[in-house]
N, C-alpha and C positions, 0 to 999 in steps of 0.2 A: 457543491455536493452535499453540504450540510443542509441546505435548503431542501434538497430532494428528499433527504431522510426525514426532515421535519414534516414535510408534506405526508410522507408515508405514515409517520407516527400519529399525526392528527387524524388521518383517515382510519387508522386502526382502532381508535377509541370508540367504544360503543356509546350509544345515545345516553345510556344510564349513567355514564361517567360524567357527562356534560350537564346533567341535571341532578336534582335530588338534594343531597346533603350540602350544608354550608361548608365553606373551606375552613380548615383548622388553622388559626393563627394569622391568616391573611398574607398577602404578598409583601407587605411592608414590615413583617416581623423581623426579629433579630436572629433567627435561626435556632432559638431555644426549643422549637417544636420538634427537633430531631431527638430530644431526650426520650428515654423509654417511658411511655405512659400508655397504658392499655386503652386502645381505642377501637371502635368498630371499623370494619374494613372499608366501608364507603367513605367515612370521614377521613381516614388515614390516606387512602388512595387519592381522594380529591385534593387533600392538602399537598400531596406530592405533585399532582398535576398543576395546581395553582403556582407552586414554586417554579416548576418547569416553564410555564407560560410567561412568568415574570422574569425569566432569565437567570434565576438562582439555581444553577444546574447542580452544584455539589449538594446543596440542601435537598433538592428534589431527589437526587440519587440516594441520599441517606434515608429519606422518607420512603422511597420505594423499597429499599432494603428492609425497613421496618414492617412494611406490608407482608413481605415474605416471612420475616421472623415471627411476627405476631399471629399470622393467619396462613401457616404453611400448607394447609390442606384445602384452602378455599380456591375457587376458580380464579381469584384475583392474583394469586401467588405467581402463576406462570407469566401473566402480563406484567406484573411488577418486576420480575427478573429482567424481562426485555427492556422495560422502561428505565430500570436502573442502569443497565449497560449503555443505553442511548444517552442518558443524562451525564454519565461519566465521560462519554465520548464528546459531548458538547462542551464539557468543562475542560477538555484536553487532558483528562486524567486517563491516558490510554491504557496503562497497566490494569487499572480497575475495570475499565470497560471490557478489556479482553478477558479478565477473570470472570466477570459477570456473564459474558456471552458463553464462555466455556462451561460455566456451571449450568446455564440453561440447556446447553447441548448435551451435557452428561445426564441430565434428568429427563429431557424431552428430545431425544435424538431423532425421532421420526415426526416431530411436530411440523405442521405446515409452515411455521415461521422459522424453521431451522435455516433455510437459505439466507434469510436476513441476518441471523446470528453469525454465520460464517462470513458474510459480506462485511459486517461491522468489524469483525476481527481484522479482516484484510485492510479495511480503511484505516484502522488504528495504526497498523504497521506502515501503510503507505504514507500517511501524513507525518511520519517521523523520519522519512528518508532524508539523510543529510547530503551535503555537497560531496563531490567526487574525491575531495582531498582527505576524507575521513573514512574510518572503518565502515564497511558495507554490510555488516551483519543484519541490521534492521532491513536493509534493502532486499537481502536474500529472503528474509522472513516474509516481507511484503509480497515478493514474487511467488513464493510457495503458497501463501494464503489466498492470493488472487487466483492462482491456478487451481486450488481446491474448489473455489466457488464455481469456476468455469467447468471443471470436470464433473463435479457432483450434480450441478444444477444447470446444464447447458441451455435449457429452455426457460429459465427464470428471468425475471426482470433485471437481475443483477449481473447476468453472465456477460452481456455485451460491454457494460462498463468495466467489468473485471478484465476482459480481454484487451480493451483499450489501455487500461492502466498497466497491464503486463507488457505491452509494447513500450510504454514510457519507461518502465522499470528496466527492461532489457537495454534500452538506449542509455540509461543511467549507468548500468553495470559495465556496458561497453566503454563508456566514457572513463570509468575508473581504470579499466585495463589500459586504455590509451594513455592516461596520465602516468601510470607506472612505466609503461613502455618508453615513453618520451624521457622519463627520468633516467632510465637505464641508458638510453642513447646518449644523453648529455654527459654521462660518466664513462662512456666508451665500453659499456657492458652489452655488447651487441647480441650475444647469444641469448642472454636473459630478455633482451628487448624483443627478439624474434618470437619467443614463447608467448609474450603478451599480445603481440600483434596477430599471431596465428590464432590465439584464443578468440579474438574479436572476429576474425574471418570465419572461423569454424563454428563458433557458438552463438555469435550475434550478427550473423551475415545480413540480416534484414534491417539492421539499424543504420542510422545516418553516419556512423563512424567507419564503415567498411572501406570506402574509397581511400581515406587517409591511412587506414591500417595497411592496405596493400602498398601504398607509396612508401610508408615507413618500413615495411618489410623489405621492399626493394633496396632502400638505403642500408638496412642492416645486412642484407646478403652481400651487397657490394663491399661493405666494410669488413665482412668476414672473408672476403676473397672467393666468393662463389657466384660469379657473374651469370652462370647458366640459370641458377635459381632466380636471380634477380630478373633476368630476361623473361622467364616463365611468369613470374608474378606481374610484371609490367604488361604482359600479353593478356592476362586475366583482367587486369585493371582496364586496359583498352577495350576489351570485348564487352565489359559490363558498364563502364563509365567513360565512353570515348570522348566526350566533350568537357570533362571535368578538369579543373586545375591540377588535381592530383595526378591524373594521367600525364599531363604535359610535363610536370616536374619529374615523374618517374621516367618518362621517355628521355628527357634531357639528361638525367643522371646516367642511365644505361648507355646512351650514345656517347657521353663524355668519357665513360670508362671503357669504351670500345667493345661493349657486349652486344651491340646490335648486329 
C-alpha cells in the first residue's frame, strides 16, 4: 500500500518541482538543513523532495513543514502540508501524519486532494492495529476513518480499498469478541460469553467468525440450561453453514443433551 501512495505522490508533483533549482544540502547531508534558515520556496521544497526520494522521511517532513512556515501564503504551502503528512506516514510517525492531514483538511476542506488526506488518516490508524489480545481502540478508530472515506468519497480511487480494509477490520474486531467469549467460557461465565457471541452474530455476521460464534452460543445455552435456544441456534448454523465442522459439533452437542 505504501508503494501505491508513493506512486500517487510522484504523479502529483508538477514538472517545475523536478527541474529548476539545485537541492539544498544534498541527500547525503547530516540533517542540519532542517534548521531555520530563510530560503526561497523552490530551493526549500526541492530540498525536502530530495530527502524524501533518498528515504530520509523524517528530515523530509521537517523540511516540508518549513515550506509552510516560511511561505504560508504561497501555492507551495498547500502541497507542502500534504507531503509533510505523507513523509511522516512513511517514517511510521503516525500521530504527526494524522495531525498534518487534519491541519490540511481544516484549512482546505473542499480541496480536490481532501479524499487523499482522509485516506491517509485511515491508513495511519489501520497500520497500527494490534493483535486481538490487546485493547482495540485503534482498531475502532481505523474502522471509523475508513468508513468516512467510503461515505464521503464513494467514487474516489480510495473508496474500494477503504471498503476492503473495513471488512478486514470487522473480522479483526469479531476475533476480539470471540477471544473474550472463549475466555468467559473457560471460567464458566456462560451468560457473559453469550453476550460476546451474540455480538459477533448480530454485528459482524459477514465475518469468518460467525459459524464458530453460533456453535459457541449453542454450548453456552446448553450450559445455562436453555436447550430450546441451543436448538434454535444450531438450526441457524445448519441452515447457513450445513457442511461446516462447527455445525457438526453443535448438532452433536444438542443431540447429546437430548434437545433434538
